[in-house]
C-alpha positions in Angstrom: 375.4 -69.0 -84.2 372.7 -70.5 -82.0 373.6 -73.5 -79.9 373.9 -76.4 -82.4 371.9 -79.1 -80.7 368.3 -78.4 -81.3 365.2 -80.0 -79.8 362.2 -80.1 -82.1 359.1 -78.1 -82.0 355.9 -79.8 -80.7 353.7 -78.0 -83.2 351.9 -80.4 -85.5 349.8 -79.8 -88.6 346.2 -80.9 -88.1 345.3 -84.2 -89.7 342.2 -84.8 -91.9 341.9 -88.4 -90.8 342.4 -90.5 -87.7 346.0 -91.6 -87.4 346.7 -95.3 -86.8 347.8 -96.4 -83.3 351.4 -96.9 -82.5 352.7 -100.5 -82.5 354.9 -102.0 -79.7 357.9 -101.6 -82.0 357.1 -97.8 -82.4 356.9 -97.4 -78.6 360.2 -99.2 -78.0 361.9 -97.1 -80.7 360.5 -93.9 -79.2 361.9 -94.8 -75.8 365.2 -95.8 -77.3 365.4 -92.5 -79.1 364.6 -90.5 -76.0 367.3 -92.2 -74.0 369.9 -91.7 -76.7 368.9 -88.0 -77.2 369.0 -87.3 -73.4 372.4 -89.0 -73.1 374.0 -87.2 -76.1 372.3 -83.9 -75.1 373.9 -84.1 -71.6 377.3 -84.9 -73.2 377.0 -81.9 -75.5 375.5 -79.2 -73.3 376.8 -80.1 -69.9 380.0 -81.9 -70.4 381.1 -80.4 -73.8 382.3 -83.8 -74.8 380.0 -85.1 -77.6 380.2 -88.7 -78.7 378.3 -88.1 -82.0 378.4 -85.3 -84.6 375.7 -82.7 -84.8 374.2 -84.2 -88.0 373.9 -87.5 -86.3 372.2 -85.9 -83.3 369.8 -84.1 -85.6 368.9 -87.3 -87.3 367.9 -88.8 -83.9 365.8 -85.8 -83.1 364.1 -85.8 -86.5 363.2 -89.4 -86.2 361.7 -88.9 -82.7 359.7 -85.9 -83.9 358.3 -87.8 -86.9 357.2 -90.7 -84.6 355.5 -88.3 -82.1 353.8 -86.4 -84.9 352.5 -89.7 -86.4 351.4 -91.0 -82.9 350.6 -88.1 -80.6 349.6 -90.5 -77.8 353.4 -91.2 -77.4 354.2 -87.7 -76.4 355.1 -87.4 -72.7 356.0 -84.3 -70.7 359.6 -85.4 -70.2 360.2 -86.1 -73.9 363.2 -84.2 -75.3 360.9 -82.6 -77.8 359.2 -80.8 -74.9 362.2 -78.8 -73.7 365.2 -76.9 -75.1 368.8 -77.6 -74.1 369.9 -79.0 -70.8 370.8 -77.9 -67.4 374.0 -75.8 -66.8 377.0 -77.7 -65.5 378.2 -77.5 -61.9 381.3 -75.4 -61.1 380.3 -72.0 -62.3 377.8 -69.5 -60.8 374.4 -69.7 -62.5 373.1 -66.6 -64.4 369.5 -66.0 -65.4 369.2 -64.4 -68.8 367.1 -61.2 -69.2 365.2 -62.9 -72.1 365.1 -66.4 -73.5 368.1 -67.3 -75.6 366.3 -69.4 -78.2 367.5 -71.9 -80.8 366.1 -72.1 -84.3 364.1 -74.4 -86.4 366.0 -75.6 -89.5 365.6 -75.9 -93.3 367.8 -77.8 -95.6 366.2 -77.0 -99.0 364.8 -74.2 -101.0 361.3 -75.7 -100.6 361.6 -75.8 -96.8 362.5 -72.1 -96.8 359.3 -71.3 -98.8 357.3 -73.5 -96.5 358.6 -71.4 -93.6 357.7 -68.2 -95.4 354.2 -69.6 -96.0 353.8 -70.4 -92.3 354.8 -67.0 -91.0 352.9 -65.2 -93.9 349.6 -66.5 -92.4 350.5 -65.0 -89.0 351.6 -61.5 -90.2 348.9 -58.8 -89.6 347.7 -56.9 -92.7 349.2 -53.5 -93.2 345.8 -51.8 -93.4 342.1 -52.6 -93.8 342.4 -52.7 -97.6 346.0 -53.9 -97.8 347.5 -57.4 -97.9 350.1 -59.1 -95.8 353.4 -57.1 -95.6 356.3 -58.5 -97.5 359.3 -58.9 -95.1 362.9 -58.2 -96.1 365.6 -60.6 -95.0 369.1 -60.6 -93.6 371.2 -63.7 -94.0 374.2 -64.4 -91.6 376.6 -67.3 -91.1 375.5 -69.8 -88.5 378.7 -69.8 -86.5 379.9 -73.1 -85.1 381.2 -72.0 -81.7 379.9 -71.4 -78.2 377.0 -69.0 -77.7 377.6 -66.3 -75.0 375.5 -63.5 -73.5 377.3 -60.2 -72.6 376.1 -57.5 -70.2 377.2 -53.9 -70.3 376.3 -51.2 -67.8 377.1 -47.6 -68.6 379.5 -48.9 -71.3 381.4 -51.3 -68.9 381.5 -55.0 -69.5 380.1 -56.4 -66.2 379.0 -60.0 -66.9 379.3 -62.8 -69.5 377.5 -66.1 -69.5 377.0 -69.2 -71.6 373.6 -70.0 -73.1 373.0 -73.0 -70.9 369.4 -74.1 -71.2 368.3 -70.8 -72.8 367.0 -69.5 -69.5 370.0 -69.9 -67.2 373.7 -70.1 -68.1 377.1 -70.1 -66.4 379.0 -67.1 -65.3 382.3 -67.1 -67.3 383.0 -63.4 -67.0 386.7 -63.8 -66.0 387.4 -66.1 -68.9 385.6 -63.8 -71.4 387.7 -60.8 -70.2 390.8 -62.5 -71.7 389.4 -62.3 -75.3 391.1 -59.5 -77.2 388.1 -59.2 -79.5 385.6 -58.6 -76.6 385.4 -54.8 -75.9 385.6 -54.2 -72.1 384.2 -50.7 -72.7 381.7 -49.6 -75.4 382.0 -47.7 -77.6 385.6 -48.6 -78.1 386.3 -45.2 -79.5 386.6 -42.8 -76.6 385.5 -39.9 -78.8 382.3 -41.7 -79.7 378.8 -40.9 -78.4 377.6 -41.6 -74.9 377.4 -45.4 -74.2 374.1 -47.0 -73.7 372.9 -47.2 -70.1 372.4 -51.0 -70.4 373.0 -53.4 -73.2 372.9 -57.2 -73.5 374.6 -58.6 -76.6 374.5 -62.1 -78.0 377.5 -63.5 -79.8 379.6 -66.6 -80.5 383.1 -67.5 -79.3 385.0 -69.5 -81.8 388.5 -70.3 -83.2 389.4 -69.5 -86.8 390.6 -72.5 -88.8 394.2 -71.3 -89.2 394.4 -70.6 -85.5 393.0 -74.0 -84.7 395.7 -75.8 -86.7 398.4 -73.7 -85.0 396.8 -74.5 -81.6 396.8 -78.2 -82.2 400.4 -78.1 -83.4 401.5 -76.4 -80.2 399.6 -79.0 -78.1 401.1 -81.9 -79.9 404.6 -80.4 -79.6 404.0 -80.1 -75.8 402.8 -83.8 -75.8 399.3 -82.8 -75.0 396.1 -84.2 -76.6 395.0 -82.0 -79.6 391.3 -81.0 -80.0 389.1 -82.9 -82.4 387.5 -79.7 -83.9 387.4 -75.9 -83.4 384.0 -76.0 -81.6 385.2 -78.4 -78.9 388.4 -76.3 -78.5 386.4 -73.1 -78.0 384.0 -74.7 -75.5 386.7 -76.4 -73.6 388.8 -73.2 -73.5 385.9 -71.0 -72.2 385.0 -73.4 -69.4 388.4 -73.5 -67.8 388.4 -72.7 -64.1 391.7 -71.0 -64.6 391.3 -67.9 -66.9 395.1 -68.0 -67.5 394.5 -71.1 -69.6 391.7 -69.4 -71.6 394.0 -66.5 -72.3 396.4 -68.8 -74.0 393.8 -70.0 -76.6 393.2 -68.1 -79.9 389.5 -67.3 -79.1 387.5 -64.7 -80.9 384.1 -63.2 -80.2 381.7 -62.3 -83.1 378.6 -60.4 -82.1 375.3 -60.7 -84.0 372.3 -59.5 -82.0 371.1 -57.3 -79.1 369.0 -59.2 -76.5 367.8 -56.0 -74.7 369.0 -52.5 -74.0 368.4 -49.0 -72.7 367.7 -47.0 -74.8 366.1 -49.4 -77.2 368.4 -50.9 -79.9 367.8 -50.2 -83.6 364.6 -51.5 -85.2 366.1 -53.8 -87.8 368.7 -56.6 -87.8 370.8 -54.9 -90.5 371.0 -51.6 -88.5 371.7 -53.7 -85.3 374.8 -55.2 -86.9 376.0 -51.8 -88.0 375.3 -50.5 -84.5 377.4 -53.3 -83.0 380.3 -52.5 -85.3 380.2 -48.8 -84.2 380.4 -50.0 -80.6 383.6 -51.9 -81.3 382.3 -55.5 -81.7 383.7 -57.8 -84.3 380.7 -58.7 -86.6 380.7 -61.4 -89.3 381.6 -60.0 -92.7 379.5 -62.6 -94.6 376.1 -60.8 -94.1 373.7 -60.3 -97.0 370.4 -58.4 -97.3 367.5 -59.4 -99.7 364.1 -58.2 -100.6 362.8 -61.6 -102.0 363.1 -65.1 -100.5 363.9 -66.4 -104.0 367.2 -64.5 -103.8 367.7 -65.7 -100.3 367.4 -69.3 -101.5 369.8 -68.7 -104.3 372.3 -67.3 -101.9 371.9 -70.2 -99.5 372.5 -72.7 -102.2 375.6 -70.8 -103.5 377.1 -70.5 -100.0 376.7 -74.2 -99.5 379.2 -74.6 -102.3 381.5 -71.9 -101.0 381.4 -72.8 -97.3 385.1 -74.0 -97.4 386.1 -70.4 -98.3 385.1 -69.2 -94.8 387.9 -68.6 -92.3 385.9 -70.3 -89.5 383.5 -73.2 -89.3 379.9 -72.6 -90.0 377.2 -75.3 -90.2 374.7 -73.2 -92.1 373.2 -69.8 -92.5 370.6 -67.9 -90.4 367.8 -66.3 -92.3 366.1 -63.5 -90.3 363.3 -61.1 -91.0 365.1 -57.7 -91.0 362.3 -55.9 -89.2 362.7 -56.8 -85.5 359.2 -55.6 -84.5 357.8 -58.0 -87.1 360.0 -60.7 -85.6 358.6 -60.0 -82.2 355.0 -60.0 -83.4 355.5 -63.4 -84.9 356.5 -64.8 -81.5 357.9 -68.3 -80.9 356.6 -71.8 -80.9 358.2 -74.8 -79.1 361.1 -72.6 -77.8 361.9 -71.3 -81.3 361.3 -67.9 -82.8 359.1 -67.9 -85.9 360.9 -64.9 -87.4 364.2 -66.7 -88.2 365.3 -70.0 -89.4 368.6 -71.9 -89.8 369.4 -73.1 -93.3 371.7 -76.0 -92.5 374.6 -77.1 -94.7 375.0 -80.8 -95.2 377.0 -82.2 -92.3 380.8 -82.4 -93.1 381.8 -84.5 -90.2 380.6 -87.4 -88.1 381.8 -89.6 -85.3 382.2 -93.3 -85.8 384.4 -96.2 -84.8 387.8 -96.9 -86.4 387.6 -100.7 -86.9 391.0 -101.4 -88.5 393.9 -99.9 -90.5 394.9 -100.7 -94.1 398.4 -100.0 -95.5 398.8 -99.0 -99.1 401.9 -98.4 -101.3 402.2 -95.3 -103.5 404.1 -94.8 -106.7 407.2 -93.5 -104.8 407.1 -96.4 -102.3 405.5 -94.3 -99.5 403.4 -96.5 -97.3 400.2 -94.8 -96.2 397.8 -95.8 -93.4 394.0 -95.7 -94.2 391.3 -96.0 -91.6 388.6 -98.6 -92.1 385.5 -97.3 -90.4 382.1 -98.3 -89.3 380.0 -96.9 -92.2 378.7 -93.4 -91.5 376.9 -90.8 -93.7 378.8 -87.5 -94.3 377.8 -84.8 -96.8 375.5 -87.1 -98.7 377.8 -90.2 -99.0 378.4 -93.2 -96.9 382.0 -93.1 -95.7 383.8 -96.4 -94.9 387.4 -95.4 -95.4 389.3 -92.2 -94.3 392.8 -90.9 -94.6 395.1 -91.0 -91.6 397.7 -88.8 -93.4 400.9 -90.5 -92.2 402.2 -92.3 -89.2 403.5 -89.2 -87.5 400.0 -87.7 -87.6 398.7 -90.9 -86.1 401.2 -90.7 -83.3 400.7 -87.0 -82.7 396.9 -87.4 -82.4 397.2 -90.7 -80.5 394.7 -92.4 -82.8 394.1 -96.0 -82.0 392.3 -99.0 -83.5 388.9 -99.2 -81.8 388.7 -95.5 -81.1 385.6 -93.4 -81.6 387.0 -90.8 -84.1 385.9 -87.5 -85.7 385.8 -88.0 -89.5 385.6 -85.0 -91.8 384.7 -84.6 -95.4 385.0 -81.0 -96.6 383.6 -80.5 -100.2 385.0 -83.2 -102.5 388.1 -83.8 -100.4 388.9 -87.4 -99.4 387.5 -88.0 -95.9 390.1 -87.9 -93.1 390.3 -88.7 -89.4 390.6 -85.5 -87.5 391.2 -87.1 -84.1 390.0 -89.5 -81.4 387.5 -89.0 -78.6 389.9 -90.0 -75.8 387.2 -89.9 -73.1 385.2 -92.6 -74.9 387.9 -95.2 -74.6 387.2 -98.5 -72.8 390.7 -99.9 -72.6 390.4 -102.3 -75.6 391.9 -99.9 -78.1 395.2 -100.9 -79.9 398.0 -98.6 -81.1 398.6 -98.2 -84.8 402.2 -99.2 -85.7 404.0 -98.8 -89.0 404.5 -102.1 -90.9 407.9 -103.7 -90.9 407.5 -105.2 -94.4 405.8 -103.9 -97.6 402.2 -105.1 -97.7 402.5 -105.6 -101.5 405.9 -107.3 -102.1 406.9 -108.3 -98.6 410.3 -106.5 -98.7 411.6 -104.7 -95.6 410.3 -101.2 -95.0 412.8 -98.3 -94.3 412.4 -94.8 -92.9 415.1 -92.4 -94.2 416.6 -90.3 -91.6 414.9 -86.9 -91.1 411.8 -87.9 -93.2 408.2 -88.6 -92.2 407.6 -91.4 -94.8 408.0 -95.1 -94.4 409.2 -96.5 -97.7 409.3 -99.7 -99.7 412.5 -99.3 -101.8 411.9 -102.4 -104.0 411.7 -100.9 -107.5 409.9 -104.0 -108.7 407.1 -103.7 -106.1 403.8 -104.4 -108.1 401.8 -101.9 -106.1 404.3 -99.1 -107.0 404.4 -100.1 -110.6 400.6 -99.8 -111.0 400.6 -96.4 -109.4 403.7 -95.2 -111.4 402.0 -96.3 -114.6 398.7 -94.5 -114.0 400.7 -91.4 -112.9 402.9 -91.5 -116.0 399.9 -91.9 -118.3 397.9 -89.1 -116.6 400.7 -86.5 -116.9 401.4 -87.4 -120.5 397.7 -87.2 -121.3 397.4 -90.9 -122.3 393.7 -91.5 -121.9 392.7 -95.1 -121.3 395.3 -96.2 -118.7 393.3 -96.1 -115.5 394.2 -98.2 -112.4 392.2 -101.2 -113.6 393.9 -101.3 -117.0 397.3 -100.6 -115.4 396.8 -103.5 -113.0 395.9 -105.9 -115.9 399.1 -104.8 -117.8 401.3 -105.4 -114.8 399.8 -108.7 -113.7 400.0 -110.1 -117.3 403.6 -109.1 -117.6 403.1 -106.6 -120.4 404.6 -103.7 -118.4 407.7 -103.7 -116.2 408.1 -99.9 -116.1 406.2 -97.0 -117.7 408.4 -96.9 -120.8 407.1 -100.3 -121.8 403.9 -98.5 -122.9 405.8 -97.5 -126.1 406.4 -101.2 -127.1 402.8 -102.4 -126.7 401.1 -103.9 -129.7 397.5 -104.1 -130.6 397.6 -107.9 -130.2 398.8 -107.6 -126.7 396.1 -105.0 -125.8 393.4 -107.3 -127.2 394.4 -109.9 -124.6 393.2 -107.5 -121.8 389.6 -107.7 -120.5 387.4 -105.0 -121.9 389.6 -104.2 -125.0 388.3 -104.4 -128.5 389.7 -103.1 -131.8 388.6 -99.5 -131.4 389.6 -99.2 -127.7 393.0 -100.7 -128.5 393.5 -98.4 -131.5 392.6 -95.3 -129.5 395.0 -96.2 -126.7 397.9 -96.8 -129.2 397.1 -93.5 -130.8 397.2 -91.7 -127.4 400.5 -93.3 -126.6 401.9 -92.2 -130.0 400.7 -88.6 -129.4 402.3 -88.5 -126.0 405.8 -88.7 -127.6 405.3 -85.0 -128.5 404.6 -83.9 -124.9 407.2 -81.3 -123.7 410.2 -82.3 -121.8 408.9 -80.7 -118.6 405.9 -83.0 -118.6 408.0 -86.1 -119.4 410.3 -85.3 -116.5 407.4 -84.8 -114.1 405.9 -88.1 -115.2 409.1 -90.1 -114.3 407.9 -90.1 -110.7 411.0 -88.7 -109.0 410.2 -87.8 -105.4 409.5 -84.1 -105.0 409.5 -83.5 -108.8 406.0 -82.7 -109.9 404.9 -80.4 -112.8 406.0 -77.2 -110.9 409.4 -78.4 -110.0 410.0 -79.9 -113.4 409.2 -76.5 -114.9 411.7 -74.8 -112.7 414.4 -77.2 -113.7 413.9 -77.2 -117.5 412.1 -74.0 -118.3 410.2 -73.5 -121.6 411.1 -72.7 -125.2 410.7 -69.0 -124.5 412.8 -69.2 -121.3 415.0 -72.3 -121.0 415.9 -73.3 -117.4 419.2 -74.4 -115.8 418.8 -78.0 -117.1 417.0 -77.8 -120.5 417.8 -81.5 -121.4 417.7 -84.9 -119.8 421.4 -85.3 -120.3 422.1 -82.0 -118.6 420.0 -82.9 -115.6 421.2 -86.5 -115.0 424.9 -85.3 -115.1 424.3 -82.5 -112.5 425.4 -82.7 -108.9 423.0 -82.3 -106.0 424.6 -78.9 -105.2 424.1 -77.7 -108.7 420.4 -78.7 -108.7 419.9 -77.1 -105.3 421.0 -73.8 -106.8 417.7 -73.6 -108.8 415.5 -71.1 -107.0 412.6 -72.9 -105.3 414.4 -76.2 -104.8 416.1 -77.5 -101.7 418.7 -80.0 -100.8 416.2 -82.9 -100.1 414.7 -82.7 -103.6 418.1 -82.2 -105.2 419.4 -85.4 -103.4 416.3 -87.3 -104.5 416.9 -86.4 -108.1 420.5 -87.5 -108.0 419.6 -90.7 -106.2 416.9 -91.5 -108.8 419.2 -91.1 -111.8 421.8 -93.2 -110.0 419.8 -96.4 -110.1 420.5 -98.8 -113.0 416.8 -99.7 -113.3 415.9 -96.1 -114.0 418.7 -95.7 -116.5 417.2 -98.7 -118.4 413.8 -97.0 -118.4 415.4 -93.8 -119.8 417.1 -95.7 -122.6 413.7 -97.1 -123.6 412.2 -93.6 -123.7 415.1 -92.4 -125.9 414.5 -95.3 -128.3 410.8 -94.4 -128.3 411.8 -90.8 -129.3 410.0 -88.9 -126.6 410.8 -85.2 -126.1 413.8 -85.2 -123.7 414.9 -81.6 -124.2 413.5 -78.1 -124.5 413.4 -77.0 -128.1 415.3 -73.9 -129.1 413.1 -70.9 -129.7 413.5 -67.2 -130.3 412.8 -65.3 -127.1 409.3 -63.7 -127.3 408.6 -60.2 -126.2 405.8 -59.7 -123.7 403.7 -58.2 -126.5 404.2 -61.4 -128.6 402.4 -63.6 -126.0 398.7 -63.2 -126.8 397.8 -66.3 -124.6 399.5 -65.0 -121.5 397.6 -65.8 -118.3 395.2 -68.2 -120.0 394.8 -71.9 -119.1 393.7 -74.4 -121.7 392.7 -78.1 -121.7 392.9 -80.1 -124.9 390.6 -83.0 -125.8 390.1 -85.0 -129.0 392.4 -85.3 -132.0 394.0 -82.2 -133.5 395.8 -81.6 -136.8 399.2 -82.0 -135.0 400.3 -84.1 -132.0 398.9 -82.7 -128.8 402.4 -82.2 -127.3 403.3 -79.9 -130.3 400.1 -77.9 -129.8 400.9 -77.6 -126.1 404.5 -76.4 -126.7 403.1 -73.8 -129.1 400.5 -72.5 -126.6 403.2 -72.3 -123.9 405.5 -70.4 -126.2 402.7 -67.8 -126.5 402.4 -67.4 -122.7 399.5 -69.9 -122.2 399.3 -72.9 -119.9 398.0 -76.4 -120.8 396.8 -78.7 -118.1 395.5 -82.2 -118.2 392.2 -81.8 -116.4 389.2 -79.4 -116.5 388.6 -77.3 -113.4 387.1 -73.9 -112.4 390.6 -72.4 -113.2 390.4 -73.5 -116.9 389.7 -70.7 -119.3 389.1 -72.7 -122.5 388.6 -76.3 -123.6 390.2 -76.9 -127.0 388.2 -79.5 -128.9 389.5 -81.8 -131.7 387.7 -84.6 -133.4 385.8 -87.1 -131.3 386.2 -85.1 -128.0 383.7 -86.9 -125.7 385.0 -88.1 -122.3 385.1 -86.6 -118.9 386.9 -83.4 -120.0 384.0 -82.4 -122.4 381.3 -83.3 -119.8 383.1 -81.4 -117.0 383.6 -78.3 -119.2 379.9 -78.4 -120.1 378.9 -78.6 -116.5 381.1 -75.6 -115.6 379.9 -73.6 -118.6 383.4 -73.1 -119.9 384.0 -71.6 -123.4 385.1 -74.2 -126.0 387.4 -73.6 -129.0 388.1 -75.7 -132.1 391.6 -75.5 -133.5 390.7 -72.7 -135.9 389.3 -70.6 -133.1 392.4 -71.2 -131.0 394.6 -69.9 -133.8 392.3 -66.8 -134.1 392.7 -66.2 -130.4 396.5 -66.4 -130.7 396.4 -64.0 -133.7 397.8 -66.6 -136.1 401.1 -66.6 -134.1 403.2 -69.4 -135.5 402.2 -73.1 -135.8 
């Protein structure tokens, strides 16, 4: 919401003892930090072309503030800690704001929020001679990650719009702002509403919603133009176009969140101000909450940190404000930051670093994927050294090169990925990323099928593919104990030539593998035996046919209660591509991939092994169940441990009663079904999520003793 780059307050807590003098190394580091902060501040505020992410900039500022706090003699009048923002860029008329447009101090923990409350509590006047300090109420709003603007209205007409600039003077971008459909040119927007205010100055944020940003970048790449690295850069660059017609083509939105000044005076609380702005026709953030206690505020902030990816726009935190605006004003400001509000910052989800090299990996279907090897950089609490480049078309569309400074994102638990390069930071030494001509695992030639994005190794004996196929097969059939490390050992020692070889493994062979003893080998053989009862749809998905995952397999074969078009392996492998494509939800590409897979002799050999191992290769006949006979409809289960019957048989029974069985615990799981010796990650994950757990008897009770 406020301009993201913050300069720290100069306020320092008094010290009870004499601080030590700064060393020469401290002095050199302070000067180095000041130079870096000035450089990056200019790139951010003036040029709108940052070379580091906001979290990285904040870290520089925090380090400088800590050194200056420890050694006050190092503070100089021209230090970045002694000012806010930077000078407006040339090219637009300068506009002086009617009141300072301030940035905020930050907090990142519950403890820092309470420290802020304690600081302002000492400054609040008592409510009466015999009364204590008043207890403020709070409003919490999203800290919008866009470009701050200041809007002027006279007699209801929009007359002027400016950027924040240095907080005192901004740039006149009125013509560009007029192109925004969410900016009311007249207030109130409703012609039947009350008389408009004589004068009103509103503060807001111009941003681009995430869906609109993806669509914008798609249009730019199709037009062979450079895409934007993130929505904030796109919004800033769009608003600072000298030609408003370009701005009008960008999907910009304005969200308003405060009144700077007005005649008559605006409402006396922040919550009423937001309601007032809505009545005037402004778009206001929906994610606004009110609280009477700071403890509840802290709970909300921590919860929103986990839910930040649910927002339809980028936000780098929350803004906690005292609701009473008169109380806010009485608290004043220090170091260019108001005391009556604070920014609760989310952990940074992106950073800027250098792409040092590219590594090519081979997946289970032979698809070759590029991965960026990065200069290590901290993002969201972890040090990131590798990031996804998606595919070679994405690399070409974004013009990502080896040696580029790139924006790397890590949202939630998602694998980090390269969003795009900073083209203006190039020095000419960057190298293009080209697809390999030969498989990095087996050395066979790489092909790219016509009309497809993927580059493929079509060698069925490729070791890298086999390891991935084996772990994928074991995961879908719930064979615990076959991770990538174990799979690699099995392949390199010649025990496995395709996933069906799992069913011929002996205990003696397993004991040859590093890390295996009697119990571990016995548990794995037991899990392999149990997997024979997995339903046909799960077996089909585990085969690794391109485009055939669990959902598509279910469409093809159906279930005991509702068999599909191809309820057996024999029926599917004898079908034509046209017949398969007739299944609703499938297309000709997937149908052709299925026919091609069954047409390869190596795959037929694997299927023969699965038949000999007596896996379930057809949907069992079952009487059709009425809706009322499906007591588990809509419920999702995960099974762990040993039950009275093979796990696949239990799963088929659950599915016949309308339930769903998945292989891993998530927030969408309704129950964890526990057998003997549960343990493992499923049990731990379910405990962490607080999921209800059932033993086999309780599962039968839930199903109303229906069958089994």
